[in-house]
C-alpha positions as CSV (number, residue, x, y, z in Angstrom):
1,M,-69.9,120.2,-154.2
2,A,-69.5,120.5,-158.1
3,K,-68.1,117.2,-159.6
4,A,-65.1,117.4,-162.5
5,D,-67.3,116.2,-165.1
6,Q,-70.1,118.9,-164.6
7,K,-68.3,121.9,-164.4
8,E,-70.3,123.9,-167.2
9,E,-73.7,123.4,-165.7
10,G,-73.3,125.9,-162.9
11,M,-71.8,128.9,-165.0
12,E,-73.6,132.1,-163.9
13,S,-73.4,135.2,-166.2
14,P,-70.8,137.1,-165.2
15,K,-71.3,139.9,-163.1
16,P,-70.3,143.5,-163.0
17,A,-68.1,143.6,-160.0
18,I,-67.3,140.8,-157.8
19,L,-65.1,140.2,-154.6
20,H,-62.7,137.1,-155.4
21,F,-60.9,135.6,-152.8
22,S,-57.4,135.6,-154.7
23,H,-57.1,139.4,-154.5
24,N,-57.7,142.0,-151.5
25,H,-59.9,144.6,-154.1
26,P,-63.0,144.6,-156.1
27,L,-62.6,143.2,-159.3
28,E,-64.8,144.8,-162.1
29,L,-65.7,143.4,-165.5
30,T,-64.0,145.6,-168.4
31,K,-64.1,145.2,-171.9
32,L,-60.4,145.0,-172.6
33,S,-60.1,147.0,-175.9
34,T,-61.0,149.9,-173.5
35,L,-57.7,149.7,-171.6
36,N,-55.2,152.3,-172.0
37,I,-52.0,150.4,-170.8
38,N,-48.8,149.4,-172.4
39,G,-48.5,146.0,-173.4
40,K,-52.1,145.2,-173.3
41,S,-51.8,142.7,-175.7
42,Q,-49.5,140.5,-173.6
43,L,-51.8,140.6,-170.2
44,S,-52.3,137.2,-169.0
45,C,-55.1,135.8,-166.3
46,S,-54.0,135.5,-163.1
47,G,-56.2,132.1,-162.7
48,C,-54.8,130.4,-165.3
49,K,-51.8,132.3,-166.5
50,Q,-52.7,132.0,-170.2
51,K,-52.9,135.2,-172.0
52,L,-56.5,137.0,-171.9
53,S,-58.2,135.5,-175.2
54,S,-61.5,136.7,-174.4
55,K,-62.7,140.6,-175.1
56,Y,-63.8,140.9,-171.4
57,A,-61.9,140.2,-168.1
58,Y,-62.0,140.8,-164.4
59,C,-59.7,143.8,-163.5
60,C,-57.9,145.6,-160.9
61,L,-56.1,148.3,-162.7
62,S,-54.5,149.9,-159.2
63,C,-52.5,146.1,-159.2
64,N,-52.7,144.8,-163.0
65,Y,-54.7,142.1,-161.5
66,F,-56.7,140.1,-164.6
67,L,-59.0,137.4,-164.3
68,H,-61.1,135.4,-167.0
69,A,-64.4,135.4,-166.3
70,S,-64.7,131.5,-166.2
71,C,-61.5,131.6,-164.3
72,S,-63.8,133.7,-161.3
73,Q,-66.3,131.1,-161.2
74,L,-64.2,128.0,-160.5
75,P,-65.8,126.1,-157.9
76,P,-64.4,126.2,-154.3
77,E,-64.3,122.3,-154.0
78,V,-64.7,119.7,-156.5
79,R,-64.6,115.8,-156.5
80,H,-62.3,114.1,-159.0
81,P,-61.7,110.0,-159.5
82,V,-58.1,110.8,-158.8
83,D,-58.7,111.4,-155.3
84,K,-61.9,109.2,-154.7
85,D,-61.5,109.7,-150.6
86,H,-61.5,113.4,-150.4
87,P,-62.3,116.9,-152.0
88,L,-59.7,119.0,-154.2
89,C,-59.7,122.3,-152.9
90,L,-59.1,125.8,-154.9
91,S,-56.1,127.6,-154.0
92,A,-54.8,130.6,-155.5
93,V,-50.7,130.3,-155.0
94,A,-49.1,127.4,-153.9
95,P,-46.9,127.6,-150.8
96,Y,-43.5,126.5,-152.6
97,P,-40.5,128.9,-153.9
98,G,-42.4,131.1,-156.6
99,G,-45.6,129.8,-155.9
100,V,-45.2,127.1,-158.3
101,F,-46.1,123.1,-158.2
102,K,-45.9,119.9,-160.3
103,C,-49.5,119.0,-161.6
104,S,-50.3,115.5,-161.0
105,G,-52.5,115.1,-164.1
106,C,-49.8,116.5,-166.8
107,S,-46.6,116.7,-165.1
108,E,-46.0,120.1,-166.2
109,P,-45.2,122.6,-163.6
110,G,-47.9,125.5,-162.7
111,S,-48.1,128.9,-160.9
112,G,-51.7,129.8,-161.0
113,F,-55.2,128.4,-159.4
114,Y,-54.8,125.0,-158.6
115,Y,-56.9,122.1,-156.6
116,A,-55.3,120.4,-154.0
117,C,-55.5,117.8,-151.3
118,G,-52.9,118.5,-148.5
119,S,-53.3,114.7,-147.1
120,C,-52.9,113.2,-150.6
121,R,-49.9,115.7,-151.9
122,L,-52.0,116.1,-155.1
123,E,-52.2,119.1,-156.8
124,L,-53.6,119.8,-160.2
125,H,-53.9,122.6,-162.5
126,A,-57.4,123.9,-162.6
127,Q,-57.8,123.1,-166.3
128,C,-56.7,119.5,-165.5
129,A,-59.2,119.1,-162.5
130,N,-61.7,120.0,-164.7
131,M,-61.1,117.8,-168.2
132,P,-64.4,116.2,-169.0
133,L,-64.5,112.5,-167.7
134,H,-66.2,111.0,-171.1
135,I,-65.8,112.7,-174.4
136,R,-66.0,111.5,-178.3
137,N,-63.6,111.8,-180.9
138,P,-63.5,110.9,-184.8
139,A,-60.4,109.3,-184.1
140,H,-61.9,106.6,-182.4
141,R,-65.3,105.1,-182.4
142,H,-66.4,104.6,-179.2
143,P,-66.4,106.9,-176.0
144,L,-63.2,108.0,-174.5
145,E,-62.6,108.1,-170.6
146,L,-60.3,109.8,-168.9
147,S,-58.3,107.6,-167.1
148,V,-56.3,108.9,-164.1
149,A,-54.1,105.8,-163.5
150,V,-50.1,105.6,-164.4
151,A,-49.2,103.9,-167.4
152,R,-46.9,101.1,-167.0
153,G,-43.8,100.7,-168.8
154,G,-41.0,103.0,-168.6
155,M,-42.0,104.8,-171.6
156,G,-45.5,105.5,-170.4
157,F,-48.1,105.2,-173.3
158,F,-48.4,104.9,-177.1
159,C,-51.0,107.8,-178.2
160,L,-52.4,106.3,-181.2
161,V,-53.5,109.9,-182.8
162,C,-50.1,111.7,-182.7
163,G,-48.1,108.1,-182.8
164,K,-45.6,109.9,-180.2
165,Y,-44.9,108.4,-176.3
166,G,-46.8,110.1,-173.4
167,R,-45.0,110.2,-170.1
168,K,-46.6,108.9,-167.0
169,N,-49.3,111.0,-166.7
170,W,-53.1,111.0,-167.4
171,R,-54.9,109.9,-170.8
172,Y,-58.3,109.2,-172.7
173,R,-58.5,105.7,-173.7
174,C,-60.9,102.8,-174.4
175,K,-60.3,100.0,-172.4
176,S,-61.9,97.4,-174.9
177,C,-59.7,98.6,-177.5
178,V,-56.6,99.3,-175.7
179,F,-56.8,102.7,-177.2
180,D,-54.7,105.6,-175.5
181,A,-54.5,109.3,-176.7
182,H,-52.9,112.2,-175.2
183,P,-55.5,114.7,-174.0
184,G,-54.5,117.6,-176.3
185,C,-54.7,115.2,-179.3
186,V,-58.3,114.6,-178.2
187,L,-59.7,117.2,-176.9
188,D,-61.8,119.9,-179.0
189,K,-58.8,122.7,-179.6
190,N,-61.2,124.9,-182.0
191,P,-63.9,125.4,-179.4
192,P,-67.1,127.8,-180.8
193,P,-66.7,131.9,-180.8
194,E,-67.6,133.4,-177.6
195,P,-70.6,135.2,-177.0
196,E,-71.1,138.8,-177.2
197,I,-71.2,140.5,-173.4
198,I,-72.9,143.9,-173.3
199,L,-72.0,145.9,-170.5
200,E,-73.6,149.4,-169.6
201,P,-71.5,152.3,-168.1
202,S,-73.7,152.2,-165.2
203,E,-72.7,148.8,-164.4
204,R,-69.0,149.6,-164.3
205,S,-68.8,150.4,-161.0
206,I,-69.5,148.8,-157.6
207,P,-72.4,151.3,-155.8
208,E,-72.5,151.6,-152.2
209,E,-74.9,149.2,-150.7
210,K,-78.9,150.3,-149.4
211,K,-80.0,149.7,-146.2
212,G,-82.2,146.5,-146.5
213,S,-80.7,146.0,-150.2
214,K,-78.9,142.4,-151.3
215,S,-75.2,143.5,-152.3
216,S,-74.9,145.2,-155.8
217,L,-72.5,142.4,-156.1
218,T,-75.4,140.0,-156.7
219,R,-76.7,142.0,-159.8
220,E,-76.4,140.3,-163.3
221,I,-75.4,141.7,-166.8
222,G,-78.8,141.9,-168.4
223,G,-79.2,138.9,-170.5
224,R,-78.0,135.2,-170.1
225,V,-74.5,134.7,-171.4
226,M,-74.1,131.3,-173.0
227,E,-72.2,129.2,-171.3
228,T,-69.9,128.5,-174.3
229,A,-67.7,131.3,-172.9
230,A,-65.8,129.3,-170.4
231,V,-65.8,126.4,-172.8
232,A,-63.6,128.2,-175.3
233,I,-61.0,129.3,-172.4
234,V,-60.6,125.8,-171.0
235,S,-60.4,124.3,-174.0
236,N,-57.7,126.6,-175.5
237,V,-55.7,126.3,-171.9
238,I,-55.9,122.4,-172.8
239,G,-54.9,122.3,-176.1
240,S,-51.6,124.4,-175.5
241,M,-50.8,122.3,-172.3
242,F,-50.9,119.0,-174.1
243,S,-49.9,119.7,-177.8
């Protein structure tokens, strides 16, 4: 079972085609610049509901369904300090009107992939569930820890980076210095550029399986893709959510 502060360790090189629990059809890894559809620049990921910021994405063109490679690899369960007694399970659509839920981490509504504990009535954006538990930032000399405890007081907490109050949601803090900050104020908003993915035309389709062979879905694109692709997408989403 993955842990929230170790989300990068299990990242795999994107496969040319996958079957994903969130969609009924196979998804093919596609270079977005090759798509001949209207509104291509406004396409969004069905997982995080953010604009497709990468060069490649998993697509089902017959359904106009798109998924970031990193969103396709989210672990089915995570352990998180917000719920020390239960694992949080990944789901594609919340069982509420319009599929909209309220995130217990940032207090913002969400409609994409989310992690939940039904017993505790806890729901988190996938991005919030995967925020690092410990970070370093030039704004403070000590390491900052993700605090999931609700700040006391009617106004929540005071961010010492932007000088504004935060609502009763998560924050990064240094307990010894009583230093609090919005996640969006201290998380990296300028991640490293996405590494190049080379996808051969012969790998664009899902060939029929041969008897005794492993599923073609387990074939990987030649070469190992650096894990910074997932970091780039998650950092961009978190920055827009908490800015």
